[in-house]
Each structure stands twice: as C-alpha cells, then as structure tokens.
N, C-alpha and C positions, 0 to 999 in steps of 0.2 A: 504494500500500500504506500503510495507516495504521500509526502507531507501535506500537500494541498488538499488531500482527501480529509485530513483531520482539522484543517483550518477553514472554518466556515466563511470568514470574511474574504480570504484569498480566493476560495472557490466561487463565492458569490461574484467577486470582481471579474474572474475569468468568464463567467456566464454573461455578465453584463456587457463586457467589452466585445465578446463574440456576437452578442445580439445587436449591439449598436453599430459595429463595424462590418458585419457580414450578413446577419439574418435580415436586418431592416433593409439594407440596399438590395438584397435578393428579392424581397417581397415588394419593395417600392417600385420596381420596374413594371408591376402589374396592378398595384393598388395605390390609390392616392392617400398617402399617410399625412397629408397636410390638413385633412378634415378629421374631426374627432370620430373615432371608431370604438365600438365595443369589442374588446379583445379577450379571449379566453385562452389560458394555457392549461393543458391537462398534464399532470405530473410536474407541477411547477417547482417543487422542492423549496428552496429559500427565495425564489422569485427574482433571481438575478436577471434572467431573460426579460421579464416583464418590466423591470426598472427602466430599460431603454425605451419602452413604449409609454410608460407614465411620463417620462421626460418629454415625449412628443405630444402630451396632453390627451392621450387615449384613456378611456375608462376600462380598467383591467379587472379580471377575475382569475384567481388561481385555484385549481382543484388539485389536492394532494392527499393521498391516503394516509400518510404518516403524520399523525397529529403533532409530534415533536417538531417536525420540519415546518409545519404551519406556524407553530409558536415562534420558531426562529425567524420565519419570513415576516411575521408581524413586527418583531423587534427590529429587523434589518430594514424594513420598509415602514418604520413607525410614522414618519411625516406623511407619506402617501396614504397610509391606512387611516390616520386621523382625519385627513382631508377628503376621504371617500374617493380617492383616485384609484384605489385597489381594494378588493375584498377577497376573502378566502373561504373555501368550503372543503372540509375533510369528509369526503363521502365517496363511495364507489360510484363510478360513472353510470353503471347500470341501474342504480337505485335512485338516481336524481330525477325529481319532478321539476322540469324546467320552469314552469310558472310558479310553483310553490317555493322551490329552493333558490331560484335565481331571479325570476321575474321578467326576463327578457332573453332574446336570442343574440347571436354574435355575428359581427362582420368578418372577423378573422379568428381562427382557432390555431393554436400552436402546439405541436408535439415535438419537442426536441429530445432526442435520445430516449423515447418512451415506447414507441410501437414495438420495439424488439423485446420488451418486457411483458407484453400483453398476451394472455392466453386467448385463443379463438379470435384471431385478428379479423376473420370474416364477419363474425358477429359484431365486433367493435365498429368496423367500418360501415356496417349496415345501419347503425343507430347514430353515428356521429353527425350525419347530415341533419338530424332533427334539431341540433343546437345552432344551425346556421340561419341567418337572415337570407332572404332571396339575394342571389348574387354574391354571397359570402364565399370566402376562400379558406383553405386549410394548408398550413405549412407543416411539413414533416422533415425531420432529419434523423438519420440513424446510421450506425456502422453496419455494413453488410456482414452477415454472420461469418462468412468464410475469410474475412480480412484477418491480418495477423493477431489482433487482439479483440476479435469479435465476440469472444466468450467472456469479456470483461475481467479477464484474469489479472488485470492490473490492481484489482482490489485485494489480491492475496497478501497475506502478512509476510510470507517468505519472499525475499527480494528476488531470488532467481525465478521462483514461480511467477512472480508478477511481471517479469521481463521476457519470459520465454514465449515466443510466438507460435501460433498455429496448433498447439497441442490440444486445444479445446475441440478440435475436429476429430480426435480419436473416439472410438466407441465409448459410450458412457461408463461401462464398468472399468475400463482401463484408465479413463480420465479420472474417475473417482479414486482409483488406486494410487495414481500419481499424486493427486492432491493430498491424500492421506500421508504419502511418503514425504511430502514437503512439510508435513506438520500443520496443515491448515485446520482451523476449527470447524466443527460440524456445521455451524450456521453459514460459514463462508462456502463450504462445499455444497450445501443444499442450494444456496443462492446461485452458484455457478452452474449447477446441474439444471436448475429451473430455467436459466437463460439458454442453456443448450436446447431446451424444449421449445422456447419461444423465439429464438433468434430468427431473423428474416433476411432473405436475399433480395437483391434488386428485382429479379424476375418475379418472385412471389409477391412482392409489394405491388408491382405494376399489374400483375394478374388479378389480385384481390381488389385493387383500386378500380379497375375497369369493370370487374364483375359486380361491384356494389354501386355502379352508376356514377362514377366520377371521371372527369377528364384531367389529364396531366397538362398543366399550362406551361410549366417550366421545370427543368431538371438540371442539376449540376453535380458532377462527380468530382471528388477531391482525392488526389494522391495523398496529400497531407491535410488532415482535418483542420479547419480554421482555429479551433480551440488549442491545437498544439502550439500555435504561435505564443500563447501565454503560458501554457503548462511546461513546454520543453524548449522554447525559443527556436522552433523550427518554422521556416518560412512556409507560408500557405502556398500550395500548388494545386492547380486543377489537374484532373486526370488526363493522360494523353488521349487524343481523339481516337486512335486506333484501339487502345485498350478499352475505352468507353463503349466501343461498338461491338465488342465480342462478348455475347452472353456467357454467363457462368464464370469465365476466366476473369472478368472485370471485378467480380466479388472478392477475389483473393488479393487484389492490389489497390482497392479503393477503401480508404479509411473512413469516409463519410459521404453521404448523399443528401442533397437538399432537393425537396420537391415543393411545388405549389400546385394545388389541385382545386377543382371546383365541381359541383354537381352538374350533370348533363342537363 
C-alpha cells in the first residue's frame, strides 16, 4: 500500500486535480459547464472529484456506501456542505427512491474508478438512466481488468505484492495462494478476489453500454492514467492509435479509459 492511500488529504488532492485538469476538459468538449448543472457522483469517496465541479458552481450530490468516507467528505468539503453546494447520501444505489431520497434528477453522472467494483454491471446500467434528466450524460473511467494493475493489487501491504504486475490474471485459487504467501490479511485478499469477479474490459463495457440503450459520445484510452501524474510523477500519455484499435490486446497496455455516454 502506498503512503497516499493512508493520507486522506493527499489522496483527496490527487482526485481533485485529476478532475479539474483532465475529467472536466474531457467532459466540457460535449457539455456546457458554464451553466449550472446538477451533478451526481456514484462512489464519491471523500468527494475530491466533485470539488472541481463545486468550484464551477455546479450543484453536486455524492453517493457513497461507506459511511466513514461520507463523514470524511463532509469534513473535507465543510464550506461547500454548509452552503448547500454539495450533499451526500450513504445508500445502495438500488435502494434509492429518486424523488424521496434526492428530489431531482441529474444533468451529469460521474463514475470514476467505480464500475469495475460493481456486481451485475448489466443491471446497474439498466437503472442508471433513471437518474438522468433528458439529454443528460454519464462519465465513466476505469482501469481495464487485464492492465498491469487491474486487480488493484497496489492496495497490498506487502511492497513486492503491491508492485508486481499482471499476477491478478492467474486462476483465482493460485492468486489467493500467492497473496497468502505474501502475508496479506484476509480482508485484503477477499477484496482483491471480489475485484477479480467484477473487473471489466473495454469490450465488455462497450457491449453492456450498447445493450442497455446508451451511445458512446467520446472515448479516450490512456497508456498512463492521468492520476499517475500526481501519484508517481509520470507524464500523462494517451494510448497509441494502433494499440487502441486492437480489441483485447489494448486491455493489457491501457491503464485507464475515459468515456462519455448518453441514452439513445
């Protein structure tokens, strides 16, 4: 586990800067962000991503299952929270009554590094459109499952285990055995095995997106994830056009994908 995983303020800042410098410009090419929008982030954590949107005067809502992270978000966004620029909801997305729990729909929904953690992605995408206003858009970003660290093994306590690429692609029993050999705690092992079940490829994401009635407006593949600029001081690089065009292979060398989609 890297030090920034333990430092909430540092990680919040990484998320904020990624949002301000990369996510917003990506979205802004197709959405007018100079007018006030209602913005929802699902899996908002401490709300670093949303801070960049509150700065642009948008009305934001964050949904986060972990109540402790919601408490941290309220502390870290105290000024925005008190002035009603942002509100939070700790509830399973499937249990939310939009009118009762929120009171309105949204012009923009954000899922940054979330879809790869969701079970039954078909079901999720079949209901997410219910949260959109007419003409609303959804932003997704995720690491393709087959990329070097698509298993999120960077959360491992053992330094070697956290830096070893691709071994999350091994069969589950062997993967679990290796994690145990590295001395990882049971809760970490279970979390990594769960991600092994839910991890998503570029091809699967696009297949499910189209099946559930969405059009892909814009897509960008990255050789080096924008957030690596802050985490590891690695220059952001888009994926090579040739690699981007080769299904399956591109998953192994793409560390992040950005999508903007809308309902048909």
